C-alpha positions, -999 to +999 in steps of 0.1 A: -335-391+408-334-375+443-328-338+450-292-343+459-284-361+427-302-334+407-282-306+423-250-324+416-258-327+378-269-292+377-237-281+394-216-301+370-235-285+339-230-250+354-193-257+359-189-268+324-209-239+309-190-214+331-157-231+322-166-228+286-173-192+289-141-186+307-120-205+282-138-186+254-132-153+272-095-161+275-092-170+239-107-137+229-085-118+253-055-137+240-064-127+205-066-092+215-032-094+231-017-109+201-028-078+180+004-063+167+017-031+183+035-005+162+073-004+172+091+022+151+117+022+179+127-014+170+138-004+135+173+005+126+178+031+098+206+035+073+212+062+048+205+086+034+211+074-001+205+105-023+202+113-059+194+149-069+164+158-047+153+122-036+168+107-004+160+072+008+165+059+044+163+020+045+146+005+075+162-027+088+143-052+110+132-088+115+110-107+091+079-113+114+057-133+090+070-161+069+038-164+048+043-130+030+075-144+015+054-164-009+029-137-018+027-128-054+024-090-061-003-078-084+022-069-110+037-104-109+003-121-109-009-101-139+023-108-159+021-145-151-016-145-159-024-159-125-049-131-117-076-114-137-088-079-129-122-073-144-140-040-155-174-034-141-201-009-145-188+010-115-161+036-115-151+029-080-154-009-080-136-036-099-136-075-097-105-095-091-100-133-094-069-153-084-065-183-106-034-195-088-027-215-056-008-186-041-019-155-022-019-123-043-010-090-025-026-059-038-013-025-025-033+006-022-021+029-050-013+000-075-025+014-109-041-011-133-039-001-169-067-008-195-104-015-191-127+015-198-106+037-175-072+033-157-078+026-120-059+029-088-065+003-060-081+020-031-068-002-003-044-030+006-060-064-003-050-100-002-066-123-028-067-159-016-059-188-039-087-199-064-107-169-050-135-167-076-144-132-085-142-107-056-152-070-056-123-045-049-125-008-044-108+015-068-103+051-079-102+063-115-070+079-125-082+088-160-110+112-161-134+110-192-127+077-210-154+050-207-145+027-236-116+006-248-084+024-256-065+014-288-058-023-289-065-027-251-094-050-240-122-029-224-133-058-201-101-065-183-069-047-172-036-057-188-009-047-163+002-030-131+036-015-135+032+016-117+017+031-086+002+064-073+030+090-078+023+117-053+015+119-016-016+141-024-031+114-046-026+088-019-041+110+008-072+118-015-077+081-019-067+066+015-076+095+039-102+116+022-118+088+001-127+113-025-128+106-063-129+142-070-098+149-050-080+120-068-088+135-102-078+170-092-044+158-078-038+137-109-042+169-129-019+188-106+008+160-108+006+162-147+011+199-145+041+197-122+057+169-143+051+189-174+069+221-159+098+199-146+106+181-178+099+210-201+069+197-221+034+185-217+033+149-204-004+145-212-008+118-238-026+127-271-042+092-267-058+101-234-048+135-218-062+127-184-044+093-180-019+094-151-005+060-163+002+074-199+018+105-183+041+084-163+051+065-195+059+098-212+094+094-228+109+124-212+095+114-177+110+080-182+144+094-194+146+117-163+135+089-140+163+065-153+191+083-136+173+081-103+166+045-107+201+036-117+215+053-087+192+040-061+178+006-073+205-015-058+208+000-023+183-027-010+207-056-021+233-048+004+215-064+034+190-090+037+172-075+068+158-044+048+120-045+053+111-009+042+122+027+037+115+063+044+120+088+016+124+126+015+121+151-014+139+184-014+150+177+023+114+172+035+103+138+048+074+126+028+063+090+035+073+055+045+065+019+037+074-010+059+066-047+053+066-078+076+092-096+054+123-087+034+110-109+006+078-090+001+096-056+003+121-067-023+094-077-048+077-043-044+107-021-043+111-014-081+075-001-083+078+019-052+111+035-062+097+044-096+067+061-080+089+081-056+112+091-085+083+104-105+071+124-075+107+138-070+108+149-106+075+167-102+091+186-073+125+194-089+136+229-079+167+251-086+171+262-049+194+243-027+180+225+003+191+212+036+191+173+034+169+154+058+186+133+085+182+099+099+169+116+131+143+133+110+133+100+094+131+082+127+111+110+144+085+109+116+080+072+121+076+076+159+053+106+157+031+089+131+025+059+154+016+080+185-022+086+180-047+061+191-064+041+164-091+062+148-105+036+125-104-001+119-118-013+086-126-049+077-116-048+040-126-085+038-130-112+064-093-117+062-079-081+057-082-054+083-067-019+080-062+001+112-057+038+109-040+063+132-043+100+123-036+135+136-031+169+120+004+161+109+005+124+098-016+095+089-006+058+095-021+027+080-014-008+092-028-038+071-034-070+092-039-105+079-064-126+099-051-157+084-018-150+102-036-144+136-039-107+129-002-101+122+006-069+103+016-072+067+022-036+056+026-002+074+022+030+054+032+063+070+023+095+052+032+131+063+004+154+055+024+185+049 
């Protein structure tokens, strides 16, 4: 082989290598470009739909991911015995196993009842089909118990019918990441509920259990009127993908999903949690109702900060956070859907 032939071969190799690098680089840039951007201005809001001190503004938009239509919620999966949530020796970590061939969506704030202590899921999580046991972060919402309760099994959790019931509990978990703050805000929620309904809501079975306080008969009876008045508002249109809610005229939080189907599945649990929070804040004074403009401005303002954190919950799930002194915004993305967003959670800090 002469020098000219060698030079041609080396040149061809160099071209292939450089071309490969260039193609790889384009792919990476393409993936970055495909990362979803927050677009509150694309939403259309309707409402408010109000009962007593709770106002709901529905968010209308396009379904952007079809895969989420088939997601099972944690509540559905437990009821259908398609998922098992296991107790562990750690207060802040459980194990979860998906026995089905469907994805299971777990939302931050989902309460699981049973085990050695009731827990609240710490972050959004997608459990893939036939997952085997996977660790999942959690917070205790029942201070003190570390054994089975009544006829409940200590090794597993039986249900997930409720979710975190106050903004302060959510912020303690998602923003502060503090177990102590979660316990303190559970106690405060119990005190406020007790004052609002005129009796102690703490259960004699376990006084510290948030779940059992939510199940209190007077809390449930008070909540029923809210739920009857507001449950069906999401059925009027098939483009509802989320909502903003306000209590006593003050915008509180919002949840938006990438499909109408996923939102509709989660709506009853979300509404119940918001209803309990509204009951905890019942007041005799009149208030000026929040407007659609207030709700829209809240969404827009919460999206403005640059991302302050991007956490890989699993190899599949990433949560991007934007935060300033007024609001915090969490966007859950699914790498199995090319980084498409699945859930957006907006929380007003005060």
